[in-house]
C-alpha positions as CSV (number, residue, x, y, z in Angstrom):
1,M,-3.9,-24.6,-5.0
2,Q,-0.9,-22.8,-3.7
3,D,1.1,-25.6,-5.5
4,I,-0.3,-24.5,-8.7
5,S,0.6,-20.6,-8.4
6,I,4.2,-21.7,-7.2
7,E,4.6,-23.8,-10.4
8,D,3.2,-21.1,-12.5
9,A,5.6,-18.7,-11.0
10,R,8.4,-21.0,-11.6
11,I,7.3,-21.3,-15.3
12,V,7.2,-17.7,-15.7
13,K,10.6,-17.2,-14.1
14,T,12.1,-19.7,-16.4
15,K,10.4,-18.3,-19.7
16,N,11.8,-15.0,-18.5
17,D,15.2,-16.3,-17.8
18,I,15.2,-17.8,-21.3
19,E,14.1,-14.8,-23.0
20,R,16.8,-12.7,-21.2
21,A,19.4,-15.3,-22.6
22,M,18.2,-15.2,-25.9
23,I,18.3,-11.5,-25.9
24,K,21.9,-11.6,-24.8
25,L,22.9,-14.3,-27.1
26,L,21.4,-12.6,-30.0
27,S,23.3,-9.5,-29.4
28,E,26.6,-11.6,-29.6
29,K,26.0,-14.1,-32.5
30,S,23.4,-15.2,-35.0
31,Y,20.2,-17.3,-34.2
32,D,21.6,-20.1,-36.2
33,K,24.8,-20.3,-34.0
34,I,22.9,-20.6,-30.7
35,T,22.6,-23.8,-29.0
36,V,20.2,-25.1,-26.3
37,K,23.3,-25.5,-24.3
38,D,24.0,-21.8,-24.7
39,I,20.5,-20.7,-23.7
40,C,20.7,-22.9,-20.6
41,E,24.0,-21.7,-19.5
42,E,23.2,-18.0,-20.0
43,A,19.8,-18.5,-18.4
44,K,21.2,-20.5,-15.4
45,I,18.8,-23.2,-15.9
46,S,19.3,-27.0,-16.4
47,R,18.7,-28.5,-19.8
48,A,16.0,-30.6,-18.2
49,T,14.3,-27.4,-17.2
50,F,14.4,-26.1,-20.8
51,Y,13.2,-29.5,-22.3
52,N,10.2,-29.6,-19.7
53,Q,8.9,-26.5,-21.6
54,F,10.4,-26.6,-25.2
55,K,11.2,-29.4,-27.5
56,D,14.2,-27.2,-28.7
57,K,15.2,-23.7,-29.4
58,N,13.2,-23.9,-32.7
59,D,9.9,-24.8,-30.5
60,Y,10.7,-22.0,-28.3
61,I,11.0,-19.5,-31.1
62,Q,7.8,-21.0,-32.6
63,K,5.9,-20.6,-29.6
64,Y,7.1,-17.0,-29.1
65,R,6.2,-16.3,-32.8
66,M,2.6,-17.4,-32.4
67,S,2.3,-15.0,-29.6
68,V,3.8,-12.0,-31.7
69,I,1.5,-13.1,-34.5
70,K,-1.4,-12.8,-32.2
71,K,-0.5,-9.1,-31.2
72,I,0.4,-8.1,-34.9
73,T,-2.8,-9.5,-36.1
74,R,-5.0,-7.6,-33.5
75,T,-3.2,-4.5,-34.1
76,I,-2.4,-4.3,-37.8
77,V,-3.9,-7.1,-40.0
78,K,-7.6,-6.6,-38.9
79,D,-7.3,-2.8,-39.2
80,D,-9.7,-1.8,-42.1
81,R,-8.2,1.7,-42.5
82,T,-6.8,2.1,-45.9
83,N,-4.7,5.3,-45.1
84,Q,-0.9,4.2,-46.0
85,V,0.5,6.6,-43.5
86,N,-1.8,5.2,-40.6
87,L,-0.7,2.0,-41.9
88,H,3.0,2.4,-41.4
89,N,2.5,4.3,-38.3
90,K,0.6,1.6,-36.5
91,L,3.3,-1.1,-37.8
92,L,6.3,1.2,-36.4
93,S,4.4,2.0,-33.0
94,L,3.8,-1.8,-32.5
95,I,7.5,-2.4,-33.1
96,T,8.6,0.0,-30.7
97,Q,6.1,-1.3,-28.1
98,Q,7.5,-4.9,-28.4
99,D,9.8,-6.4,-26.2
100,E,13.5,-6.4,-26.6
101,L,13.4,-10.1,-27.9
102,F,11.3,-9.3,-30.9
103,L,13.5,-6.7,-31.9
104,M,16.6,-8.9,-31.7
105,L,14.8,-11.6,-33.7
106,I,13.9,-9.1,-36.5
107,S,17.6,-7.9,-36.5
108,M,20.4,-9.1,-38.7
109,N,21.3,-11.9,-36.3
110,G,17.6,-12.9,-35.7
111,S,15.4,-15.5,-36.5
112,P,14.7,-16.1,-40.3
113,E,11.3,-17.7,-39.4
114,I,10.3,-14.7,-37.5
115,Q,11.5,-12.4,-40.2
116,E,9.7,-14.4,-42.9
117,T,6.5,-14.4,-40.9
118,F,6.7,-10.5,-40.1
119,K,7.4,-9.9,-43.9
120,M,4.5,-12.2,-44.7
121,M,2.0,-10.2,-42.5
122,I,3.1,-6.9,-44.2
123,R,2.7,-8.7,-47.4
124,E,-0.9,-9.9,-46.5
125,N,-1.8,-6.4,-45.1
126,A,-0.7,-5.0,-48.4
127,K,-3.0,-7.3,-50.4
128,Q,-6.1,-6.8,-48.1
129,N,-5.5,-3.1,-47.3
130,I,-3.6,-1.3,-49.8
131,L,-3.6,-2.9,-53.3
132,K,-7.4,-2.0,-53.7
133,Y,-6.7,1.5,-53.4
134,I,-3.5,2.1,-55.5
135,D,-3.4,3.4,-59.1
136,I,-1.0,0.9,-60.6
137,P,-2.4,-1.1,-63.6
138,F,-1.4,-4.7,-62.7
139,Q,-1.8,-7.1,-65.6
140,N,-2.0,-10.4,-63.6
141,E,-1.8,-12.1,-60.1
142,R,2.0,-12.5,-60.7
143,E,2.6,-8.8,-60.9
144,V,0.5,-8.3,-57.8
145,H,2.5,-11.0,-56.0
146,Y,5.7,-9.6,-56.8
147,F,4.6,-6.1,-56.1
148,T,3.6,-7.2,-52.7
149,V,6.9,-8.9,-52.1
150,F,8.8,-5.8,-53.0
151,I,6.9,-3.8,-50.8
152,S,7.1,-6.1,-47.8
153,N,10.7,-6.7,-48.2
154,A,11.4,-2.9,-48.8
155,I,9.3,-1.9,-45.6
156,F,10.9,-4.8,-43.5
157,G,14.6,-3.8,-44.6
158,I,13.8,-0.1,-43.5
159,I,12.6,-1.4,-40.2
160,Q,15.5,-3.8,-39.6
161,E,18.1,-0.7,-40.3
162,W,16.0,1.5,-38.0
163,V,16.1,-1.2,-35.1
164,R,19.9,-1.6,-35.8
165,N,20.6,2.0,-35.6
166,G,18.5,2.1,-32.2
167,K,15.2,3.5,-33.4
168,Q,16.6,7.1,-33.5
169,E,13.6,8.4,-35.8
170,S,10.2,8.4,-34.2
171,P,7.6,6.3,-36.0
172,E,6.1,9.2,-37.5
173,E,9.6,10.5,-38.9
174,L,10.3,7.0,-40.2
175,T,6.6,6.7,-41.8
176,N,7.6,9.8,-43.7
177,I,10.7,8.5,-44.9
178,I,9.2,5.4,-46.1
179,N,6.2,7.1,-47.9
180,K,9.2,9.2,-49.8
181,I,11.0,6.2,-50.7
182,I,7.9,3.9,-51.7
183,P,5.7,6.6,-53.1
184,V,2.5,4.5,-53.7
185,K,0.0,6.8,-54.8
186,F,-3.6,6.1,-53.7
187,K,-6.7,6.6,-56.1
């Protein structure tokens, strides 16, 4: 029994070392330029140790992405409140509570996969919780699609800039800014 807990502690330590390495590396160069060798050297682990846990850096990011999706889904996507201000506040509060790796992955140097997933979640939330309450006469599904793409990219771009600038504004202040820039009127 003790062997299992020692093994679990090693796995947790390795994952934490890899996470710290990714944070440092993402502060220095883009995700695409980071190699498994870079991660292992920075984390001070062997490549064999890395490959015992993950197939490659993309597998690591994919597993990390799935854990982030679970957190965001529990907090944002399942929220049936329709208030735009509340939605933006919840999203920004969630971001401020995330670990540093998440913030680095949505930054300009971050993972395109994580960024696209995050934008897709914003887009899906807009479809589920915002569209039915806005007063815009869409003619067809294509217009709805482009509207949600526009909203998700606009909000994501603002969030990226906010993170890049060190999250100087509170979530409430940034929500007010977003709502002035993207003045979607509810029915």
